[in-house]
C-alpha positions in Angstrom: 2.2 32.9 18.3 -1.3 31.9 17.0 0.3 29.0 15.1 1.7 27.7 18.4 -1.8 28.0 20.0 -3.3 26.1 17.0 -0.7 23.4 17.3 -1.3 23.1 21.0 -5.0 22.8 20.4 -4.4 20.1 17.8 -2.2 18.2 20.2 -4.9 18.2 22.7 -7.4 17.0 20.2 -5.2 14.2 19.0 -4.4 13.2 22.5 -8.1 12.7 23.1 -9.1 15.8 25.0 -12.2 15.1 27.1 -15.6 15.9 25.5 -16.3 18.4 28.3 -13.2 20.4 27.5 -13.0 21.5 23.9 -9.6 22.4 22.5 -9.6 26.0 21.3 -7.4 28.0 19.0 -8.8 31.2 20.6 -11.8 32.0 22.7 -14.1 32.4 19.7 -13.1 29.4 17.5 -13.7 25.7 18.4 -11.0 23.8 16.6 -12.9 20.5 16.5 -15.7 22.1 14.5 -13.2 23.2 11.8 -11.8 19.8 11.0 -12.8 18.6 7.5 -11.0 15.2 7.7 -11.0 12.3 10.1 -7.6 12.8 11.9 -5.6 9.7 11.7 -2.2 8.2 10.8 -3.7 5.8 8.2 -1.7 7.0 5.2 -2.1 5.4 1.8 1.4 5.5 0.1 1.8 5.2 -3.7 4.9 4.9 -5.9 7.2 2.3 -7.2 10.4 3.7 -5.6 9.2 3.2 -2.0 8.5 0.8 0.8 6.1 1.6 3.6 4.7 0.0 6.7 2.8 0.9 9.8 4.9 1.5 12.9 4.0 1.7 16.6 5.6 4.6 18.5 4.3 5.7 21.9 6.3 9.0 21.6 3.9 10.4 19.1 0.2 11.4 19.5 -1.9 8.4 18.5 0.8 5.9 19.2 2.2 5.3 15.7 2.4 6.2 12.1 3.6 5.0 8.7 7.3 4.7 7.8 8.1 5.5 4.2 11.5 4.8 2.7 12.0 6.5 -0.6 14.6 4.5 -2.5 15.6 7.1 -5.1 15.1 10.8 -5.8 12.9 11.7 -8.7 12.5 14.8 -10.9 8.8 14.2 -10.2 8.4 14.6 -6.4 4.8 13.2 -6.6 6.2 9.8 -7.9 6.1 8.8 -4.2 3.1 10.3 -2.3 1.3 9.7 1.0 -2.4 10.5 0.9 -5.5 10.7 3.1 -9.0 11.6 2.2 -10.8 14.8 3.1 -14.6 14.4 3.7 -15.6 18.1 3.9 -16.0 20.7 1.2 -13.7 23.6 0.4 -14.7 26.9 -1.1 -12.3 29.1 -3.0 -11.0 31.8 -0.6 -11.4 29.6 2.6 -8.5 29.9 5.1 -7.1 26.4 5.4 -4.6 24.8 7.8 -2.8 21.5 7.0 -1.2 20.1 10.2 0.6 16.8 10.5 3.0 14.9 12.7 6.2 13.7 11.1 9.9 12.8 11.8 12.8 11.8 9.6 15.1 8.9 10.0 18.8 8.7 9.0 19.6 7.2 5.6 23.0 5.4 5.4 24.3 7.2 8.6 23.5 10.7 7.3 21.5 13.3 9.2 17.9 12.6 10.1 16.3 15.1 7.7 13.6 14.9 5.0 12.0 17.3 2.6 8.3 17.2 1.7 8.4 19.3 -1.4 4.6 19.4 -1.8 2.3 19.3 1.2 -1.0 19.7 -0.6 -4.7 19.9 -0.1 -5.9 18.9 -3.6 -8.5 17.3 -5.7 -8.5 13.5 -5.3 -9.0 12.9 -9.0 -7.4 14.2 -12.2 -6.3 16.9 -12.8 -5.3 16.9 -9.0 -5.3 20.7 -8.8 -4.2 22.1 -5.4 -6.4 24.2 -3.2 -3.2 25.1 -1.4 0.3 23.8 -0.9 3.6 24.4 0.7 6.9 22.6 1.5 8.1 21.3 4.8 11.6 20.3 6.1 11.4 17.5 8.6 13.9 16.8 11.4 14.8 13.8 13.5 12.3 14.3 16.3 8.5 14.1 16.2 7.0 17.5 15.5 3.8 18.9 14.2 4.3 20.7 10.9 1.8 23.2 9.6 1.0 24.7 6.2 -1.5 27.5 6.2 -3.0 29.0 3.0 -6.0 30.3 1.2 -8.0 27.9 -1.0 -7.3 28.7 -4.7 -10.2 26.4 -5.9 -13.5 24.9 -4.8 -13.4 21.2 -3.9 -16.8 19.4 -3.3 -17.4 17.3 -0.2 -15.5 14.0 -0.5 -13.6 15.2 -3.5 -10.3 16.2 -1.9 -7.3 14.7 -0.2 -4.1 15.5 1.5 -1.1 14.6 -0.6 2.5 14.7 0.6 5.1 14.5 -2.2 8.1 12.5 -0.9 10.3 11.7 -3.9 12.4 14.9 -4.0 15.2 12.9 -2.3 16.3 9.5 -1.1 14.9 9.7 2.4 13.0 8.0 5.2 10.1 9.8 6.8 7.6 8.6 9.5 4.1 10.2 9.1 1.8 10.5 12.1 -1.7 11.9 12.4 -2.9 14.6 10.0 -5.5 17.4 10.5 -7.2 19.6 7.9 -8.9 22.6 9.2 -11.2 25.0 7.3 -11.7 28.4 9.0 -13.9 29.8 6.3 -13.3 32.9 4.0 -13.2 35.6 6.6 -10.5 34.2 8.9 -7.3 36.2 9.0 -4.5 34.0 7.5 -1.8 35.8 9.4 -3.2 34.3 12.6 -2.0 30.9 11.3 1.4 32.0 10.2 4.4 30.3 11.9 
């Protein structure tokens, strides 16, 4: 239930909730103050086996995203990755929430599904160690997908990014806005579980 409240709060933030009305996860936590990134749909996509382009879509918060077509599956899912920077710092043990809008599109008439095998908050330079990660299955309708976790490592301010590994299958995914929230070390992770 708490994950639904968090998602609703993020929806309100992304939709431009008025400054006088702050979106809240619960009565004691101001979601806006927990963001350690600049929420946007400005994904940087890397990899030889992909094509990507910005798209406009009024049905998603923010009005658009980035369509990524993965031409071929790879045994290295990170061979095609979408990334965005994180400006805030992360301390080992912090409770984190990665939340992003996405939808899949059909490939060759098949079902509109996609797999993000690695939805990661990680170091932005080698060795690219993850503070936390999970996997996400994407359907054919816009939805906010969340990956909660505890930070396994420290990442200094400006030294991290979100990385979505997309090359586990030949697939097309459209990525919308992303949010990275840091609730600190004492926040109960179970409150963010789906």
